[in-house]
C-alpha positions in Angstrom: 15.5 -131.4 57.8 13.2 -132.3 55.0 10.1 -130.3 54.5 6.7 -132.0 54.7 5.0 -132.2 51.3 1.6 -131.7 52.9 2.7 -128.3 54.2 3.3 -126.8 50.8 0.9 -124.0 49.7 -2.2 -125.1 47.7 -0.9 -123.1 44.7 1.9 -125.6 44.2 -0.6 -128.5 43.9 -1.8 -129.4 40.4 -5.1 -127.8 39.3 -7.6 -129.6 37.2 -10.1 -127.9 34.9 -12.9 -129.0 32.8 -14.4 -127.2 29.8 -17.9 -125.9 30.2 -20.6 -127.1 27.8 -21.6 -124.6 25.1 -25.3 -125.3 25.6 -27.2 -122.2 26.9 -30.2 -122.5 29.2 -32.6 -120.0 30.6 -34.3 -120.3 34.0 -37.4 -119.0 35.7 -37.6 -118.7 39.4 -41.2 -119.7 39.9 -42.5 -118.8 43.3 -44.4 -122.0 43.9 -44.2 -125.8 43.9 -43.5 -127.3 40.6 -43.6 -131.0 39.8 -43.1 -132.7 36.5 -46.8 -133.0 36.1 -47.5 -129.3 36.9 -44.9 -127.8 34.4 -47.6 -127.0 31.8 -49.6 -125.2 34.4 -46.6 -123.1 35.5 -45.8 -122.3 31.8 -49.4 -121.2 31.3 -49.3 -119.0 34.4 -46.3 -117.0 33.1 -48.0 -116.3 29.8 -47.3 -119.4 27.7 -44.3 -120.7 25.8 -44.5 -118.0 23.1 -44.3 -115.2 25.7 -41.3 -116.9 27.4 -39.5 -117.2 24.1 -40.0 -113.5 23.3 -38.8 -112.5 26.8 -35.5 -114.4 26.5 -34.6 -113.2 23.1 -31.3 -111.3 22.9 -32.9 -108.5 20.8 -36.1 -108.4 22.9 -37.5 -104.9 23.6 -38.3 -103.7 27.1 -42.0 -104.4 26.7 -41.3 -108.0 25.4 -38.9 -108.8 28.2 -41.6 -108.4 30.8 -43.0 -111.6 32.2 -46.2 -111.6 34.3 -47.2 -114.4 36.7 -50.9 -114.8 37.1 -52.0 -117.0 39.9 -55.6 -116.8 38.6 -55.3 -116.9 34.8 -59.0 -117.8 34.5 -60.0 -114.4 36.1 -59.6 -111.2 34.0 -59.8 -109.2 37.2 -56.8 -110.8 38.9 -53.7 -108.6 39.0 -50.5 -110.4 37.9 -47.1 -110.3 39.5 -44.5 -108.5 37.4 -41.2 -110.2 36.7 -37.8 -109.2 35.5 -35.5 -110.9 33.1 -31.9 -110.3 34.3 -28.4 -111.5 33.3 -26.9 -114.3 35.2 -23.8 -116.6 35.3 -25.2 -119.8 36.7 -24.4 -123.4 36.0 -27.1 -126.0 35.4 -26.2 -129.2 37.2 -27.7 -132.6 36.6 -27.7 -134.6 39.8 -28.3 -138.3 39.8 -28.8 -140.4 42.9 -28.3 -144.1 42.6 -29.3 -146.3 45.5 -27.9 -149.7 46.4 -29.9 -152.4 48.2 -29.1 -153.1 51.8 -27.5 -156.4 52.6 -29.9 -159.0 53.8 -28.1 -159.4 57.2 -28.3 -155.6 58.1 -31.9 -154.7 58.1 -31.3 -151.5 60.2 -28.6 -150.0 58.0 -29.6 -147.2 55.7 -29.3 -147.8 52.0 -26.0 -146.8 50.4 -26.5 -144.0 47.9 -24.2 -142.7 45.2 -24.5 -139.2 43.9 -23.2 -137.9 40.6 -23.2 -134.3 39.4 -22.7 -133.1 35.8 -22.6 -129.6 34.4 -25.2 -129.6 31.6 -24.9 -126.0 30.5 -24.6 -122.3 31.3 -27.6 -120.2 32.3 -27.0 -116.6 31.0 -30.4 -115.2 31.8 -33.0 -115.8 34.4 -36.5 -114.5 35.2 -37.5 -113.9 38.7 -40.5 -112.5 40.5 -39.4 -110.3 43.4 -42.0 -107.6 43.4 -44.8 -107.3 45.9 -48.2 -108.7 44.8 -50.8 -106.1 44.1 -54.1 -106.0 46.0 -56.6 -108.5 44.7 -60.3 -107.9 44.4 -62.7 -110.3 42.7 -66.2 -109.0 41.9 -69.4 -111.0 42.1 -69.1 -113.6 39.3 -72.9 -113.7 39.0 -73.0 -110.0 38.1 -74.0 -109.2 34.5 -70.9 -107.1 33.9 -68.7 -109.9 35.2 -70.4 -112.4 32.9 -69.9 -110.0 30.0 -66.2 -109.6 30.8 -65.8 -113.4 30.9 -67.7 -113.8 27.7 -65.3 -111.3 26.0 -62.3 -113.0 27.5 -63.5 -116.4 26.2 -64.9 -115.0 22.9 -68.3 -116.4 23.6 -70.4 -115.1 20.7 -73.7 -116.4 22.0 -73.3 -114.7 25.4 -72.2 -111.4 23.7 -75.2 -111.4 21.3 -77.7 -112.2 24.0 -76.4 -109.6 26.5 -78.8 -106.9 27.7 -78.0 -103.9 29.9 -79.7 -104.5 33.3 -81.7 -101.8 35.0 -79.7 -99.8 37.5 -80.7 -99.5 41.1 -80.1 -96.4 43.1 -80.1 -98.1 46.5 -77.3 -100.4 47.7 -78.7 -103.8 48.7 -77.2 -105.2 51.8 -77.2 -108.8 52.9 -78.8 -109.4 56.4 -76.3 -109.7 59.2 -75.8 -113.0 60.8 -77.1 -113.7 64.3 -74.7 -113.2 67.3 -74.4 -116.9 67.8 -72.9 -117.2 64.3 -70.3 -114.5 64.8 -66.7 -115.6 64.8 -63.7 -114.6 66.7 -61.9 -111.8 64.8 -58.6 -113.0 66.2 -59.0 -116.4 64.4 -57.0 -117.1 61.3 -59.4 -117.1 58.3 -57.6 -120.1 56.8 -58.7 -122.2 59.8 -62.4 -121.6 59.0 -64.5 -123.8 56.8 -66.0 -122.4 53.6 -69.5 -121.9 55.1 -68.1 -120.1 58.2 -65.9 -117.9 56.0 -68.9 -117.0 53.8 -71.0 -116.0 56.8 -68.1 -114.0 58.2 -67.7 -112.0 55.0 -71.4 -111.4 54.7 -71.5 -110.0 58.2 -68.4 -107.8 57.8 -68.8 -106.8 54.2 -72.4 -106.4 53.2 -73.1 -106.8 49.6 -73.5 -103.6 47.6 -75.3 -102.8 44.4 -72.8 -100.1 43.4 -71.0 -102.7 41.2 -67.5 -101.2 41.6 -65.1 -103.2 39.5 -61.3 -103.2 40.3 -59.0 -100.8 38.4 -56.1 -102.2 36.4 -53.7 -101.4 39.2 -54.2 -100.6 42.9 -50.7 -99.8 44.0 -47.6 -98.8 42.1 -45.4 -99.7 45.1 -43.5 -102.9 44.0 -40.5 -102.7 46.4 -41.2 -103.1 50.2 -40.0 -100.2 52.4 -37.1 -101.2 54.6 -38.3 -99.4 57.7 -37.4 -102.4 60.0 -40.4 -101.5 62.2 -38.7 -98.3 63.3 -40.4 -95.0 63.8 -39.9 -92.1 61.3 -36.6 -90.3 62.2 -38.3 -87.0 61.4 -41.1 -87.6 63.9 -41.0 -86.7 67.6 -43.4 -87.2 70.5 -45.0 -84.1 71.9 -47.6 -83.2 74.5 -50.7 -81.3 73.4 -53.8 -80.2 75.2 -57.3 -81.2 74.0 -59.3 -78.0 73.3 -62.6 -79.7 74.3 -61.6 -81.7 77.4 -58.5 -79.8 78.5 -56.6 -83.1 79.0 -53.1 -83.6 77.9 -52.3 -86.3 75.4 -49.3 -87.5 73.4 -49.1 -87.2 69.7 -46.4 -87.5 67.0 -45.4 -84.5 64.9 -43.1 -84.3 61.8 -40.2 -81.9 62.4 -39.3 -81.8 58.7 -42.8 -81.0 57.3 -43.1 -78.4 54.6 -43.0 -74.9 56.0 -44.9 -73.1 53.2 -42.4 -70.3 52.5 -44.2 -69.2 49.3 -45.4 -65.6 49.0 -48.9 -64.6 49.6 -51.0 -64.9 46.4 -54.3 -63.4 45.5 -56.6 -63.3 42.5 -57.7 -60.2 40.7 -61.3 -60.8 41.9 -60.2 -60.7 45.6 -61.4 -57.6 47.4 -58.5 -57.2 49.9 -54.7 -57.3 49.5 -52.3 -58.8 52.0 -50.7 -56.3 54.5 -48.2 -58.7 56.1 -46.4 -61.9 55.1 -47.8 -65.4 56.0 -47.2 -66.6 59.6 -44.7 -69.3 58.5 -42.7 -66.7 56.6 -42.7 -64.2 59.5 -41.4 -66.9 61.8 -38.3 -67.2 59.7 -37.4 -63.5 59.5 -34.4 -64.0 61.8 -32.9 -66.5 59.3 -32.4 -64.0 56.4 -29.7 -61.6 55.5 -30.7 -58.2 57.0 -28.7 -56.1 54.6 -30.3 -57.6 51.5 -33.8 -57.5 53.2 -33.4 -53.7 53.8 -32.3 -53.1 50.2 -35.4 -55.0 48.9 -37.7 -53.0 51.3 -36.1 -49.7 50.1 -36.7 -50.7 46.5 -40.3 -51.4 47.1 -40.7 -48.0 48.7 -39.4 -46.4 45.6 -41.5 -48.6 43.3 -44.4 -50.6 44.5 -44.5 -53.2 41.7 -41.6 -55.2 40.2 -41.0 -58.2 38.1 -38.5 -60.7 39.3 -36.1 -59.8 36.5 -36.3 -56.1 37.1 -35.8 -56.5 40.8 -32.9 -58.9 40.4 -31.2 -56.5 38.0 -30.9 -53.9 40.9 -28.5 -56.2 42.7 -25.1 -57.8 41.9 -25.0 -61.3 40.5 -24.0 -62.7 44.0 -26.8 -60.9 45.8 -29.3 -61.9 43.1 -28.2 -65.5 43.6 -28.7 -65.2 47.4 -32.2 -63.8 46.9 -33.0 -66.6 44.4 -31.7 -69.3 46.8 -33.5 -67.8 49.8 -37.2 -68.8 50.3 -37.9 -66.0 52.7 -36.5 -62.7 51.3 -39.2 -61.9 48.7 -42.2 -63.3 50.7 -41.2 -61.0 53.6 -41.7 -57.9 51.4 -44.4 -58.5 48.8 -47.3 -60.5 47.5 -48.1 -61.9 44.0 -51.1 -61.6 41.7 -52.0 -64.9 40.0 -54.0 -63.3 37.2 -54.9 -60.0 35.7 -52.7 -57.2 34.3 -50.2 -57.6 37.1 -49.9 -61.3 36.8 -46.6 -62.8 38.3 -45.4 -59.4 39.5 -44.2 -58.6 43.0 -46.4 -56.1 44.7 -45.6 -54.3 48.0 -47.8 -55.2 51.0 -50.9 -53.0 51.4 -50.6 -51.5 47.9 -53.6 -52.2 45.7 -52.8 -51.4 42.0 -56.5 -51.8 41.2 -57.3 -48.6 43.1 -54.4 -46.4 41.8 -54.6 -45.3 38.2 -50.9 -44.5 38.2 -50.2 -48.2 38.6 -51.0 -48.6 34.9 -47.3 -48.1 34.3 -46.5 -51.2 36.2 -48.8 -53.5 34.1 -46.9 -56.4 32.5 -46.9 -57.5 28.9 -45.7 -60.9 27.8 -45.2 -62.4 24.4 -44.3 -66.0 23.9 -41.3 -66.8 21.7 -41.6 -70.4 20.6 -38.2 -70.3 18.9 -36.3 -69.2 22.0 -33.3 -71.6 22.4 -32.3 -72.7 25.9 -28.5 -72.9 26.1 -26.6 -73.6 29.3 -22.8 -73.3 29.3 -20.9 -76.4 30.5 -18.8 -76.5 33.7 -15.6 -76.5 31.6 -16.7 -73.3 29.8 -17.5 -71.6 33.1 -14.2 -72.5 34.6 -12.4 -71.2 31.5 -14.2 -67.9 31.7 -12.9 -67.4 35.2 -9.2 -67.6 34.2 -9.4 -65.7 30.9 -8.9 -62.0 31.0 -10.7 -61.5 27.7 -13.6 -63.4 29.0 -13.5 -61.3 32.2 -14.0 -58.1 30.2 -16.7 -59.9 28.2 -18.3 -60.8 31.5 -18.3 -57.1 32.5 -20.2 -56.3 29.3 -22.6 -59.2 30.0 -23.1 -57.8 33.6 -24.1 -54.4 32.2 -26.3 -56.1 29.6 -27.9 -58.1 32.4 -28.7 -55.0 34.4 -30.7 -53.6 31.5 -32.3 -56.9 30.4 -35.7 -55.7 31.7 -35.6 -52.5 29.7 -36.9 -52.2 26.1 -35.7 -49.2 24.0 -36.9 -50.4 20.6 -33.3 -50.5 19.2 -31.4 -53.2 21.1 -32.3 -56.7 22.1 -31.1 -57.8 25.5 -33.0 -61.0 25.8 -35.1 -63.4 23.6 -38.2 -63.5 25.8 -40.6 -60.5 25.8 -41.8 -59.8 29.4 -41.8 -56.1 30.2 -43.5 -53.7 32.5 -44.8 -50.6 30.8 -42.6 -48.3 33.0 -39.5 -50.2 31.6 -40.3 -49.4 28.0 -38.3 -46.4 26.8 -39.1 -46.5 23.1 -40.3 -43.0 22.2 -43.3 -44.2 20.2 -44.4 -46.7 22.7 -43.8 -44.3 25.6 -46.0 -41.7 24.0 -48.8 -44.3 23.7 -48.3 -45.5 27.3 -48.5 -42.0 28.7 -51.5 -40.9 26.7 -54.1 -39.7 29.2 -56.9 -40.2 26.7 -56.2 -44.0 26.7 -57.5 -44.5 30.3 -60.7 -45.9 31.6 -62.6 -45.1 34.8 -62.4 -48.5 36.5 -59.7 -51.1 36.4 -60.3 -54.0 34.0 -59.4 -57.6 34.6 -57.7 -57.9 31.2 -56.6 -54.5 30.1 -56.0 -52.8 33.5 -56.4 -49.1 33.5 -56.2 -48.8 29.7 -59.1 -49.0 27.2 -59.2 -52.2 25.2 -58.4 -50.4 22.0 -55.4 -48.5 23.4 -54.0 -51.5 25.1 -54.3 -53.6 22.0 -52.4 -50.9 20.0 -49.6 -50.9 22.6 -49.3 -54.7 22.4 -49.4 -54.6 18.6 -46.5 -52.1 18.3 -44.4 -53.8 21.0 -44.9 -57.2 19.5 -43.9 -56.0 16.0 -40.8 -54.1 17.3 -39.6 -57.0 19.5 -39.9 -59.8 16.9 -38.4 -57.5 14.2 -35.4 -57.1 16.5 -35.2 -60.9 16.8 -35.0 -61.1 13.0 -32.1 -58.6 13.0 -33.5 -55.2 12.0 -35.1 -52.3 14.0 -38.5 -51.3 12.6 -39.2 -47.6 12.0 -42.1 -45.7 13.5 -43.7 -45.2 10.1 -43.8 -48.9 9.7 -45.5 -49.3 13.0 -48.1 -46.6 12.2 -48.9 -48.3 8.9 -49.3 -51.6 10.8 -51.8 -50.0 13.2 -53.8 -48.7 10.3 -53.8 -52.0 8.5 -54.7 -54.0 11.6 -57.5 -51.6 12.8 -60.2 -54.0 11.6 -58.8 -57.0 13.3 -58.2 -55.0 16.5 -61.9 -54.1 16.6 -62.9 -57.7 16.0 -60.8 -59.0 18.8 -62.1 -56.4 21.2 -65.7 -57.2 20.2 -65.1 -60.9 20.9 -64.0 -60.2 24.5 -67.5 -59.7 25.8 -67.4 -63.0 27.7 -65.6 -62.9 30.9 -62.9 -65.6 31.1 -62.5 -67.8 34.2 -59.4 -67.4 36.2 -56.8 -70.1 35.6 -58.1 -70.9 32.1 -56.4 -68.1 30.2 -53.5 -65.8 30.9 -55.0 -62.4 31.5 -51.6 -60.7 31.3 -50.9 -62.1 27.9 -54.3 -61.1 26.6 -54.9 -64.6 25.3 -58.0 -65.5 23.3 -59.8 -68.8 23.2 -58.5 -71.0 20.4 -61.8 -70.7 18.4 -61.7 -66.9 18.8 -58.1 -66.7 17.7 -58.9 -68.8 14.6 -61.9 -66.6 13.8 -59.8 -63.5 14.1 -57.1 -65.0 11.8 -59.8 -65.9 9.3 -61.3 -62.4 9.4 -57.8 -60.9 8.8 -57.2 -63.2 5.8 -60.6 -62.3 4.3 -59.8 -58.6 4.7 -56.5 -58.9 3.0 -58.0 -60.9 0.2 -60.7 -58.3 -0.3 -58.2 -55.5 -0.4 -56.0 -57.3 -2.9 -59.1 -58.0 -5.1 -60.2 -54.4 -5.0 -56.7 -53.2 -5.9 -56.6 -55.5 -8.9 -59.9 -54.2 -10.2 
């Protein structure tokens, strides 16, 4: 039985191909009606031919490849529609329709048409406007500022030279409301109204104001519509609440995924009272935390009422410290935080006020900024290799011991490259003697220096700063070197203390760092330079 040739698969039939023209074209998806006579208007609305040529260049920068469509190019207050130039693989077809005349004897027959299509070229790039249009607002064109802006836009020299600043009015002038018989139905489409009716409606709804508020360069940054599909928020649920005034029940929507506010309780140094319990949102989540770790933290706060985060984390293993860091509730359940002052960024036990206890001076925090501190993070491959290498395992044990002591400063070894220490964690003999000196105390706690006098606290910071940065350079300084430094810097210390008479506002300067204003710091450096120059001049004589 012979096979039917028509039943053969299409792949066996001959295929015909035509070469594509090498001419390249670019296209613009213009969101509007374009006729041959309106092409110049469309080109003007997208910025002109020069702007189009720059946007379609292969080497165009991102700023040059941006096209903006302005539907009101004559108004400088109109916000354009941003467009994107993207790659494409489209073909440009030239379609020609030829009509034949109908035969004379068939008047009802439609004309016979002949269509021919020809590929003219390839379109490799196209510009399209898919973003949402920004809100539009057009101020009063008769306003003097509007006229000035139009004159600047048109480079009208005569209008610019004759412009005078008008007198400002403190009262907003409102146009009179229309009579009730001229009111329009609010359900009516404004496009169906005449120009006079629309003007009356706008005057009645939006009275004219003399505030002269001009539109900003951009109202909304949202360019992509939200695909909510007219559905309610999945995180919202309907609940019944009772009105406190009327006592009636009503329905309302609440967000189940709203922010809980699990941060610790924070106070300023100027606040009179300290928190004695965690915030309500934190207390409600007590059942969600690890009880064993919570008890360890509470026991540590009973031993020592003030900790830094690093010193507290060093009391736990690496896994437990990671659990505390990942949990948002463990620390807020046990302590509160000072936002400024000598105990800034420290964790303080509830109901304990270091401003009323002179022994809390040992918990004051000192911090020096190291601008040359490199931030290095090991890669995932390196961490995996460390797990399987026995040598690296022993090295990890050494690093664990080093981590446990990273909050301690002994003046001989450097465990970290950032200086943030509590005075009780400083074991250097010279510094410890200065810290425990009973003559260095004041009667009332100070916002900057805590329980120490300004002179004593500046001396402690000077020695600690010199020892720490000397260790960063690779050598431990001697006590004699530090004493000589205190003698040489005695004048600058007195100058800095004298310049502290003005009380700094909270949030403007870091009280724990003992920071000065930029002009005060510059004056202190200038004074130190002059003192050194004077000493060198006297020695030469």
